[in-house]
N, C-alpha and C positions, 0 to 999 in steps of 0.2 A: 347487278351494279347500278348505283346511284350517281348521277352526275349532276354539276352544276356548270355553266359557262358565264363568264363576263367577258364581253368583247371590248376591245381597245376603246370604242367610242361610248362606252358605258361606265368607264372610269370618271371618278372625280377629277375636276382639274381647275388648278388655281394658278394663275401667273402674277409673281408679285415683282417682275421687273428683274430682279436678281437671281430669284429661284422661279422656273416654271415646273409645276409639279403634276403628275397623274397619280391619283390614288385609286388602287385597286379595291380597298376596303375603305369604309368610313374612316375619316381622319380630319382633325382640325374643323374647317367650316363644311367639309362634305359630309352629307349624312343621306344615308339610303338604308333604312332597316333591312333589306334584302342583300345588302352588301355589308356586313358589319364583321365578319371574319370567316375562315374554313376551320373548323375544329380550333386547335390552340394557335393556328397561324392568325395573327390579329392585324398586322400591318403589312401592306406591299406597296411601297412607293417607287416611283419612276420619276427622279428628280434629274433636271437641268440646271447646273450653278453657274452664274456668269463669272469671268476671269475677275479673280481677286475677291471675290465675294465668298460668302458661306453663313454657317449658322455660328453664332457667338457661344459661349459657356452657357451650357445649360444642364439640369441634372435628369438622370433616370434611376429609376430602381425596379428591381424584380421584373426584369425583362431581360430575354436573349436576342441581342440586336446583331443582325449580319449586314454588311454592307459590301456590295461587289461592284466596283466601277466598270461601266463599260465603255467608256472613253474618256481621256483625260487623267488627272491626278486628284488625289483628296488629301489635304495635310490635316492630320489628326493630333490634337492634345488632349489630354485627360488628367483627373486628380490621383491617378495612380503613379504619375510620372512618365506615362508613355509619350513620346513624341515622334513622330513618323509619317511618312507620305505613302499613301496607298496607290497603286497605279493599276492599269487594266491588267489583268491577268493574275491580280492578287485578289484576295479575300480577306476581310476584317471580321471578328466576331468580338463582341462585348458582353460578358454576362454581369449585367448591371448590379444583381445581386442586391445587399443592403444599402447600396447608393453610390453613384458616381456622378461627377461632372465633367462633359467635355465639349470641344468645340471642334467644327468641321470646316475647312475653307478650300477652295480652288485656288492653289497657288501660282497658278498660269497666268499671265498676262495677256496671252491671246488665242486662248483656246478655252471652250465651255467644256465642263465637268458634266458627263452623265453618270448617274450612279442609281443603282438599285438600293433602297434600305428596306430591310424586311426584319419584321419583330415577332416573335414566338413567345407566348408564357412560358415560365419557367417550370421545371419539375419541383425542385426544392425553393423554397422563399429564403430571403435573407442571408445568402451565402456570401462568402467573401468575393468581392469583384474581380473578374479576371479578364484577361486581355489576350488575344490571338490574332495573328497575322500571318500568311503564307502565300507564296506564289505557286500556280499550278500551271504546268505546262500544257499548251494548246493541244499537242499530239496525245496527251492522257486521256482526251475526251473525243476522239475523232470515231465517229461510228460506234461509241460506247460510252458507258456512264462513268463520270469521274467523281467520287464522292469527295467534297471538300468541307464538310462540315459533318460531325456525328457524335453520338454520346461516348463512343470507344475509341475514337480518332483512329479508325481502320484506314488503312491504306494512306496514312500519313495526312488525315484530315485533321483539322480544327475541332477542339473539344466544345462540346455545348451541353448545358445544364438542362436537358430534355430528352427524351426519347424520338429525336427528329433526325432526319438525314437531309441535307442539303447535296445536290448533285447537278453537273453541268454537263451537256453533251453537244456535240456539233455533229449533225446527221447529214451526209450527202444526199443528193437528189436521188429519190427511189430506195433508199435505205429504211430497214426496219429495226426496230429496237424493242426488245420485250424486256419490262421492268417487273420485278417481283418484289411485292411488298417487304419492307424490314421487320415489321412486327405486326401482330395479329389486333386488328382495331384501327389501325391506321388509315388515314386516307392519303390520296396523292393530289398536290397542285402542281400543274403544269403550266408554265409561263414562256411564251414563243417571244425571244429577244427579236429575232427577226426569221424570216422564212414561212413555210406553211406545213402543218402537219396533222394527219387524220388519226383520230382515235375513235375504232369503231367507225360509224357511218358520219361523226361530227368532225368538221374541218376547221382548225385553228389557224389565224393568220398573225402577222406581226403584231406583237404587243396583246394578243388574245390570251385568255386564262381558262384552265378548266380544272376543276376539282372532281375526283373520283373516289369513292368510298364503298364499303362493302364489296370488295373484290382483292384477289390474291396477286393477279398479274394484269399488266396493261402493256398493250401493244402501241407502239408509235410508229408511224409510217411518214416518211419526209416527202412531201410533193414539190419541195424545193430545198436547195440547200439552207439548213436551218440549225439556229442555236436556242438552246432550252435552258431552263432552270426546272429543276424538279425536287419537290419538298415532300418527303415523306414523313408525315406529322399526325399525332394522336387527334383523335376526334373528340375526346374528351379527358 
């Protein structure tokens, strides 16, 4: 088993006033050659968006983009004609494919939106762009893995153009969970939204991340009530 850890305070940080962003991997003006990606996982941003503010219309292509609101709402519009509000408990994916434009705003006047935005390189290039959004009940991830994005839409998950599985789990203090890799050659990226988790003899706290590869199973032990994002992603 091989591992890498990025602690919360090792992330890049940029406060633009309307946007307070933390970058697990090199992004925008943050560059660290040791934090470029994990396999085909390229971007993992933890964004705070001020009320009424957001990202104006901008383009993407050939990237799988997953958004997970942790607090507040996100107003989405895109060139495919999708207009929606994404709320906490929902997950959004865009397969940008041959090219899209979109905008994202915090529509609320009095509440900051906290959003995870995650980018993965696609399996096939220049496909027709696709959009997906779904709500996932919290009870579906209590002390177990809840798959929210997958290439085969297993268990009602959203489709993605890559052999990658996004899962959420909420572990009670003292609970242990054993995760089995979905595909040979994939690695596992674990991000602690909040709480404390041990993987082997390594401890992760709120906003810490850990990558594990060359392994078939990973055991997670919660030292506190914990919320996690787990990404099972190709390493090449």
